[in-house]
C-alpha positions in Angstrom: 21.7 -25.3 11.0 19.3 -22.5 10.1 16.5 -21.2 12.9 13.2 -22.8 11.5 10.9 -20.2 9.8 7.6 -19.9 11.6 4.3 -18.4 8.4 1.9 -18.7 11.7 -0.3 -15.3 10.9 0.8 -14.0 14.2 4.9 -14.9 13.3 4.5 -13.4 10.0 2.3 -9.9 11.5 5.7 -10.0 14.0 8.2 -9.7 11.6 6.7 -7.6 8.9 6.3 -5.3 12.2 10.2 -6.0 12.7 11.1 -4.8 9.3 9.1 -2.2 9.1 11.2 -1.2 11.9 14.2 -1.6 10.6 13.2 0.2 6.9 11.7 3.5 7.7 14.4 5.4 6.0 13.5 4.7 2.4 10.7 7.1 3.4 12.0 9.2 5.0 12.4 11.2 2.1 9.2 12.0 1.2 7.0 14.7 0.9 4.3 15.5 3.6 1.1 17.0 3.2 -2.2 17.0 4.8 -5.3 17.4 2.7 -8.6 19.5 3.4 -11.7 18.1 2.1 -13.8 21.1 1.3 -16.3 19.1 -0.7 -20.0 18.1 0.0 -18.9 14.8 0.5 -16.8 13.2 3.3 -13.5 11.0 3.7 -15.0 7.8 4.9 -12.2 5.9 6.5 -11.7 2.1 6.7 -10.8 -0.4 8.8 -7.5 -0.9 7.4 -7.0 2.9 6.4 -3.5 2.9 4.8 -2.8 2.5 1.8 0.1 2.0 -0.8 0.1 3.3 -4.4 2.5 4.0 -7.0 0.9 5.8 -10.1 4.6 5.5 -11.6 4.3 2.1 -11.2 1.2 1.1 -12.7 0.7 3.8 -15.3 3.2 5.4 -16.9 5.7 2.2 -16.3 2.3 -0.4 -16.8 4.2 -2.1 -13.8 1.7 -3.6 -10.8 4.7 -4.7 -8.3 6.4 -2.0 -7.0 8.5 -1.6 -3.5 8.2 0.8 -0.2 11.7 2.5 -1.2 10.5 2.4 -5.2 10.3 6.2 -7.2 6.9 7.6 -7.5 5.7 5.0 -4.2 2.6 7.2 -2.4 1.2 6.6 1.2 -2.1 8.0 3.1 -4.8 7.8 5.3 -7.9 10.0 6.3 -6.8 11.5 9.2 -10.5 12.2 10.1 -13.9 12.8 7.7 -11.9 16.1 6.5 -8.6 15.7 6.8 -6.3 12.8 4.8 -2.2 12.7 5.1 -0.4 11.9 2.0 3.6 11.0 2.0 4.7 10.9 -2.1 8.1 10.8 -3.7 8.5 14.6 -4.9 10.9 13.7 -7.3 8.0 11.7 -8.9 5.4 14.3 -8.3 4.4 18.2 -7.8 1.5 19.9 -6.1 1.0 23.1 -7.6 -1.5 24.7 -5.0 -0.3 22.8 -2.2 0.1 26.1 0.8 2.6 25.0 3.1 1.9 21.5 4.3 -1.8 22.0 2.9 -3.9 21.1 -0.8 -7.3 21.6 -0.5 -9.5 19.5 -2.4 -12.4 21.3 -3.8 -13.3 18.6 -6.2 -15.9 15.4 -5.3 -14.3 12.8 -7.8 -10.9 13.9 -6.1 -12.5 12.7 -2.6 -13.8 9.8 -4.8 -11.0 8.6 -6.0 -9.3 8.4 -2.5 -12.8 6.9 -0.7 -11.4 4.1 -3.5 -8.4 3.2 -1.6 -10.4 3.1 1.2 -13.2 0.5 -0.3 -10.4 -1.3 -2.1 -7.9 -1.5 1.1 -10.5 -2.0 3.6 -10.7 -5.9 5.2 -14.5 -5.8 6.2 -15.8 -2.5 7.7 -15.9 0.6 6.0 -16.7 4.3 8.2 -18.6 7.0 7.2 -19.6 10.5 9.3 -22.8 10.8 7.2 -25.0 8.1 5.7 -24.7 8.7 1.6 -27.1 8.0 -0.9 -27.6 4.2 -0.8 -27.4 3.8 -4.4 -24.0 6.3 -5.0 -22.1 3.9 -2.1 -23.3 0.7 -3.3 -22.2 1.0 -6.8 -18.9 3.1 -5.6 -17.8 -0.1 -3.2 -18.8 -2.1 -6.2 -16.4 -0.3 -8.5 -14.1 -1.1 -6.1 -14.7 -4.8 -5.5 -14.0 -5.5 -8.5 -10.3 -3.8 -8.9 -9.5 -5.0 -5.6 -6.6 -7.8 -6.2 -7.5 -11.5 -5.1 -5.4 -11.9 -2.2 -3.8 -8.2 -0.5 -0.9 -10.4 0.5 1.6 -12.2 -1.3 3.7 -14.8 0.4 7.1 -17.3 -1.2 9.9 -18.4 0.0 12.9 -19.6 -2.6 16.3 -21.2 -2.6 19.7 -19.4 -4.1 19.8 -21.3 -7.6 22.5 -19.2 -8.8 25.0 -16.8 -7.5 28.1 -14.5 -9.5 29.4 -11.0 -8.9 26.4 -9.1 -10.6 23.8 -11.2 -9.6 21.8 -13.8 -6.7 19.2 -15.7 -8.8 16.2 -17.6 -6.3 14.0 -20.0 -7.3 10.8 -20.3 -5.5 10.1 -23.6 -3.6 8.1 -26.1 -4.4 5.2 -27.6 -1.6 6.7 -29.7 0.9 10.4 -29.5 -0.8 13.4 -28.1 2.5 15.6 -25.4 2.4 18.8 -27.8 3.3 21.5 -25.6 3.6 21.6 -23.2 1.0 20.8 -19.6 1.3 17.4 -18.5 1.2 14.9 -15.5 0.4 11.4 -15.0 1.9 9.1 -12.1 0.0 6.4 -11.1 1.6 4.6 -8.2 -0.2 
């Protein structure tokens, strides 16, 4: 018999943390860069400060879904209102103005794009070092809200439908369906 799989919030969170510990090798090849903000605008920080994006997939390949090990992945987060961390796939992106581990930002547009990722990722709170102009802040948050996915997480379970030496094909379970003794797949993204 297969062990019971718990899908409550705490169990899924613990499973995600275990999965991260087991798969951290997929990000070890990413280039690390510290970004120094020299504009008049600060980086903002949300209550969910890390971001995972992939411009290669979304812009060049026109695909919405990608994995942590996908070519073109970028991870990042603000460390302070003036310094941020970005880890990127150096095989997909270059950074001509980087000096050592540092990149200096002088474009307020670039800071705005970075902040938009915070607005889009936030659960409930945005933290600011200085109070921005109210109208500018509200419109930036509203633009990000319109780009935000309906749900930040997707979860589904599947059962093995077909297997051969070249491929395994899984079908999503319908509500109330049991796994039985078949191989299964759990997808969390």
